N, C-alpha and C positions, 0 to 999 in steps of 0.2 A: 860059598862063598867065588866068586870067579877074581884067578889071576891078575894083574898087571908088572910085564913085565917095559921093558924104557933099551928097549936092545943091548941088553946086556947074553938075552935068553935067557934070566933068573928072573924067576917070578918074587915076589915082593914077598906071598905065603909063605914062601921057601921060611923067610925068618922070623914068622911068627906075626905079622905086620896086619893090623886091620887099617884101614884109611876111613875114616868119616870127612865127607866132603860136606860142606855147606854154605849155598851162597844166600847173600844179604841186600840187601842195597838200600843207603840213605843217603839222602839231599844234605848235600852241600851249597850252597849260591846258588840255587835251580839248577844242579847237572849231579844228576843220579851214576851217583861212587860205585863202582862194580867192586867185590868188598871176597876174598876168596880165602875162606879158612878152612886148612889142613889140622886134623889132629889124627895122631900115633897112638895105637894102645903096645905095647907091645907083653908080649901073652907068656916073655922068657927072658934071664939076664943073659947076656948074648958076649961075649967073646969082644976084644977090641978087631982085629980084623972084619968081623960077621957088623959089629955095630958101624964102624968107619963105611963102609962098605952101604949098608943100609939108608947111613947120610946121607952117601952122592945119590944115588938112584931116588933118598925125596929131597931132595937140590932139584935133580933133573925135573922130577913128578909135577912139584912148582913151578916149576919155570914153564913146563909145558900150558900147565889151569890156567896160569894166568896171560899165558899170549894166547888162548881160545880162549877164553870170558872176555875179557877187553875188547874182541871183535865180536863173540859171539851176544854177550849181556843185555846189548842196547840198540837191536835192531829195530824196533822202535822206538827208540828215541832218537835212531838216524830220522827213522822215514817220518816224525815228525816236525825232526827239522830243518829237510829235505823238503816237500810238500806238507803242509799242516794238512787241506782239506782229505788229499789221500788217502794221510792216514788216518783221518776219522773214516774216509769211508769201506777204505777196509777192511778195519774195526768193526763198526757194521753189519759187513757181509757175512764176518765171519759170526757175530753171533745168530744173525740168521741161518749161516750153514749150523748152529749147534741146536739150534729150534728145530730146524728142518727133520735133523737126524734123530729128537727126541721123537718128534713126531710119528718120522718115517718105521722107530724101535716097537711105538706101540699099538701102530696098525701090520707090524708082522709079527710081534710077539703075544698081544693080548689078543682073547681069542672068547672074550665076552662082549659082547661089542658095548651095553652100559657099561662097563667099565671101562675098558679103550675108551667112552666121549668123554668119562671123569675124569681117566691122567693125564686125557690133550686139555680138557678146560684145565684145569691143574698147572700148564707150560704153559696156556697166555694170562692166566692170573700170575703168575710168576712173572716174566716177563712183563709188568704190569707195573707189578709193585717197584720191579727195581728203575722201572724209568720216572712214576712218577713221585711228586712231592708226599711226604706225608700226613699234607694236609687231607689226600684221594683217599679212600680207603676200596681197596678190591675183594670182593669175594663175591662168591655164589650165593644163592638170598630171594626168597619170595617179597614184593614193594605189595606195602601197607597204607589203606589211606584211615583218616582219622573215622568213618560212616562201620570200619570192621570190616571193607571191601580187599579185596589181594588179588595180583595179578595170578599167570602160570609163573613155574620155575622158572626161573631168568642163570643161564650160563654164570655169568658175569653181572657186575654193577658196582661202578665206578661210585662211590658215595662218599657226604659226609662224614667221618667221628667222632668231631674235633666237637661239633655243638650238636650233635641228635644220637641216641644214642638207638643201637637195634632191638628188636622187642624179642621175650620169650624165648630166646638163644637156648640148644641142645644141639650140644655135639656144633657138628659144619649147616643144622638148620637156623634160618631167623630172618627175624619178620623186619626188612626196614622199612623205614614211614618212608612215604612217598616225595615228601617235602622233602627229603636227603639225599637224591638222587639225583648225578650230572647224568651217564650216559648208562644202556646196558647193551650187553653185545651177547651173540649167539657164537658157540663154536663147532664147526659140523665140519664133516671130511673137508667137505667139498665146498665148491660155490656153486649152484644151479638153481635153477627157474624151480624146483621146490623148495630146497635151503631158503633159497629169499622169503615164499609165503609163510614159510616154517617161521625165520624170524622176524616179518613182516606182522603177525600172527601175536608172538610177544611180545615187539613193544607197542602195537593197541595198548595190548592188559594194562600196561605200567600208564602209558600214555595217559586214559579213561579215568583212571584213581582221581581223589581231589585233593588240591594238595590247601593245607592253607598258609596265612601271612599275616600274621601282627607285627603291629609296634613294635619298635627297638625303642628301648629305654638308655639312656646314654647320662655323663654325667650336668652336659652343658642344655638335657630336655630330651626330647625323644621323635626321635627316624621316624617318619610312616612305612607303612607295612613294601615289602623290596617285592616289586612286579615280578613274577613267576615268569621263568626260562627254557624252552624249548628244551625238550631230557633229550637229550643225541642216543638216539639208535643205530647197531651198527650187527657185521656180523665176522667173522674171523672162521679162518679153514686152510684145510693142509694146500692143498688145489685148484683148481677150479674147470667146471665142462665141459666151455664152448671153448669147441678148437683152438675159435681165433680168440680166447683169453677174454680180460681184463682191458682189451688191447681194442675188440672187434664191436662192431653193432651190436650185435645179440643181447648181451652182455648190457649195455645204455639202452636197448629197448625196453626188456625186465628190466631193470634198476625204475625205468620214467613208469612204467604204469603200477607204482607203489607210488603212492600217497595220503598227505592228511596225517590220519595218528598211525598208519601203517613205513612209512617213511622209513627207508633205510640213508639215514648219513655218512656214514663212513663203511668200509671194511677191507680184510686182509687178505688176500692169498699168498704164503711165502713161497709156495713154488715158480711163483708169476708177479703180480701186483700190488699195488693199497689204491685209493678210489678213496672223493666225499664230494661232501657241494657242498662244504661248509661256507665256502665264497661262495654260493650264490651259484652257477654253476658246474658241470663236471668237471672235476680235478683226478687223472690218473697218471699216478708215478713211471716211473722206468719198473724193470725186473728188477735189475739190481738195489739195492736200497732200500727196498717195499716197504724193510721192519722200521725204520731209520723214518721213512716219510711216514709210515701211520702211526706214528708215536710221536714223534713232536708236531706234527700237523693235530691232531685230536686233544695233546699237550698243549698248543694254542687253542685252541677252542676251546677247554677246561677253561682260560686264563679267562677269556674273556665274559667268561657267564658270573664270573666274581662269585661270595659266597652264598647258597639256601638262604632260603628266607626263615623267618625265626620260625619255629613250630607254634601252632594254638596249643598246648598241650588238655588245657582245658575240653578241645575238643574232643582230644584223646579219650580224656579221665568221663566224659559226661555218654562214652558207650558203656562204659562200667558199673554207672549208674542207677 
């Protein structure tokens, strides 16, 4: 245990004292009040003079802790009060830095490409789960339709799990009904022409599947079948191959070649920028805060899609008949 001195040259450990310091916060009238609690555990019976000296040392320690904590424990609160927008920007920049560090660590420490890919997929899945509402499930999977046709294995699927069950789950393997799918993403080491083509093929394997939609019974009657929305497709990666990044013409030209079922609607390079075509035209974010731009613009797009269609389960059942 490290010894603490307070100007007297006498370490507290000399008197057999263990200091246990815990910092908690409580909310009182929307103000976070730091509370410093110091607990002393005496290991032996002390003589009066030593006990008196000990109490004086503890008093000094409490005063020092109080002064330090009152300033240090509220940096985030102070920042949000001075510049709320700047506070959010810095907080999400830190979140992005953590993700970048996780991806860099896997690249430098995992020697098997397949395992590294799975680890990186999970990092992106964890971030999406953290910020998307609970109505959206995020997982790896294969998409299946009522004819029994299946997609390729998809790295990241954002789908409805509230109204639509997954099928034949085995550990991490699952079939996701096509009607439940909102978005599919591929997680790759970098953004490049090769990986764009790869992600486009994966998107096509999902979009070509048949989706059903049946009327929905409700207390006042019947809602007509919901119109099918276009499934979002994209790609996420650590870096970008093009020298001019996502702000350059090379990226835009490669993206424009992907059309129809092979179109990529959004993407992110953690070390660079985010992009999407949700509003019709190509949007490219700034490098700083690109993770936040990707997440919130994707969330906005998901909200516009509404709920998934009601599945015709009789169609699925007929495959088994």
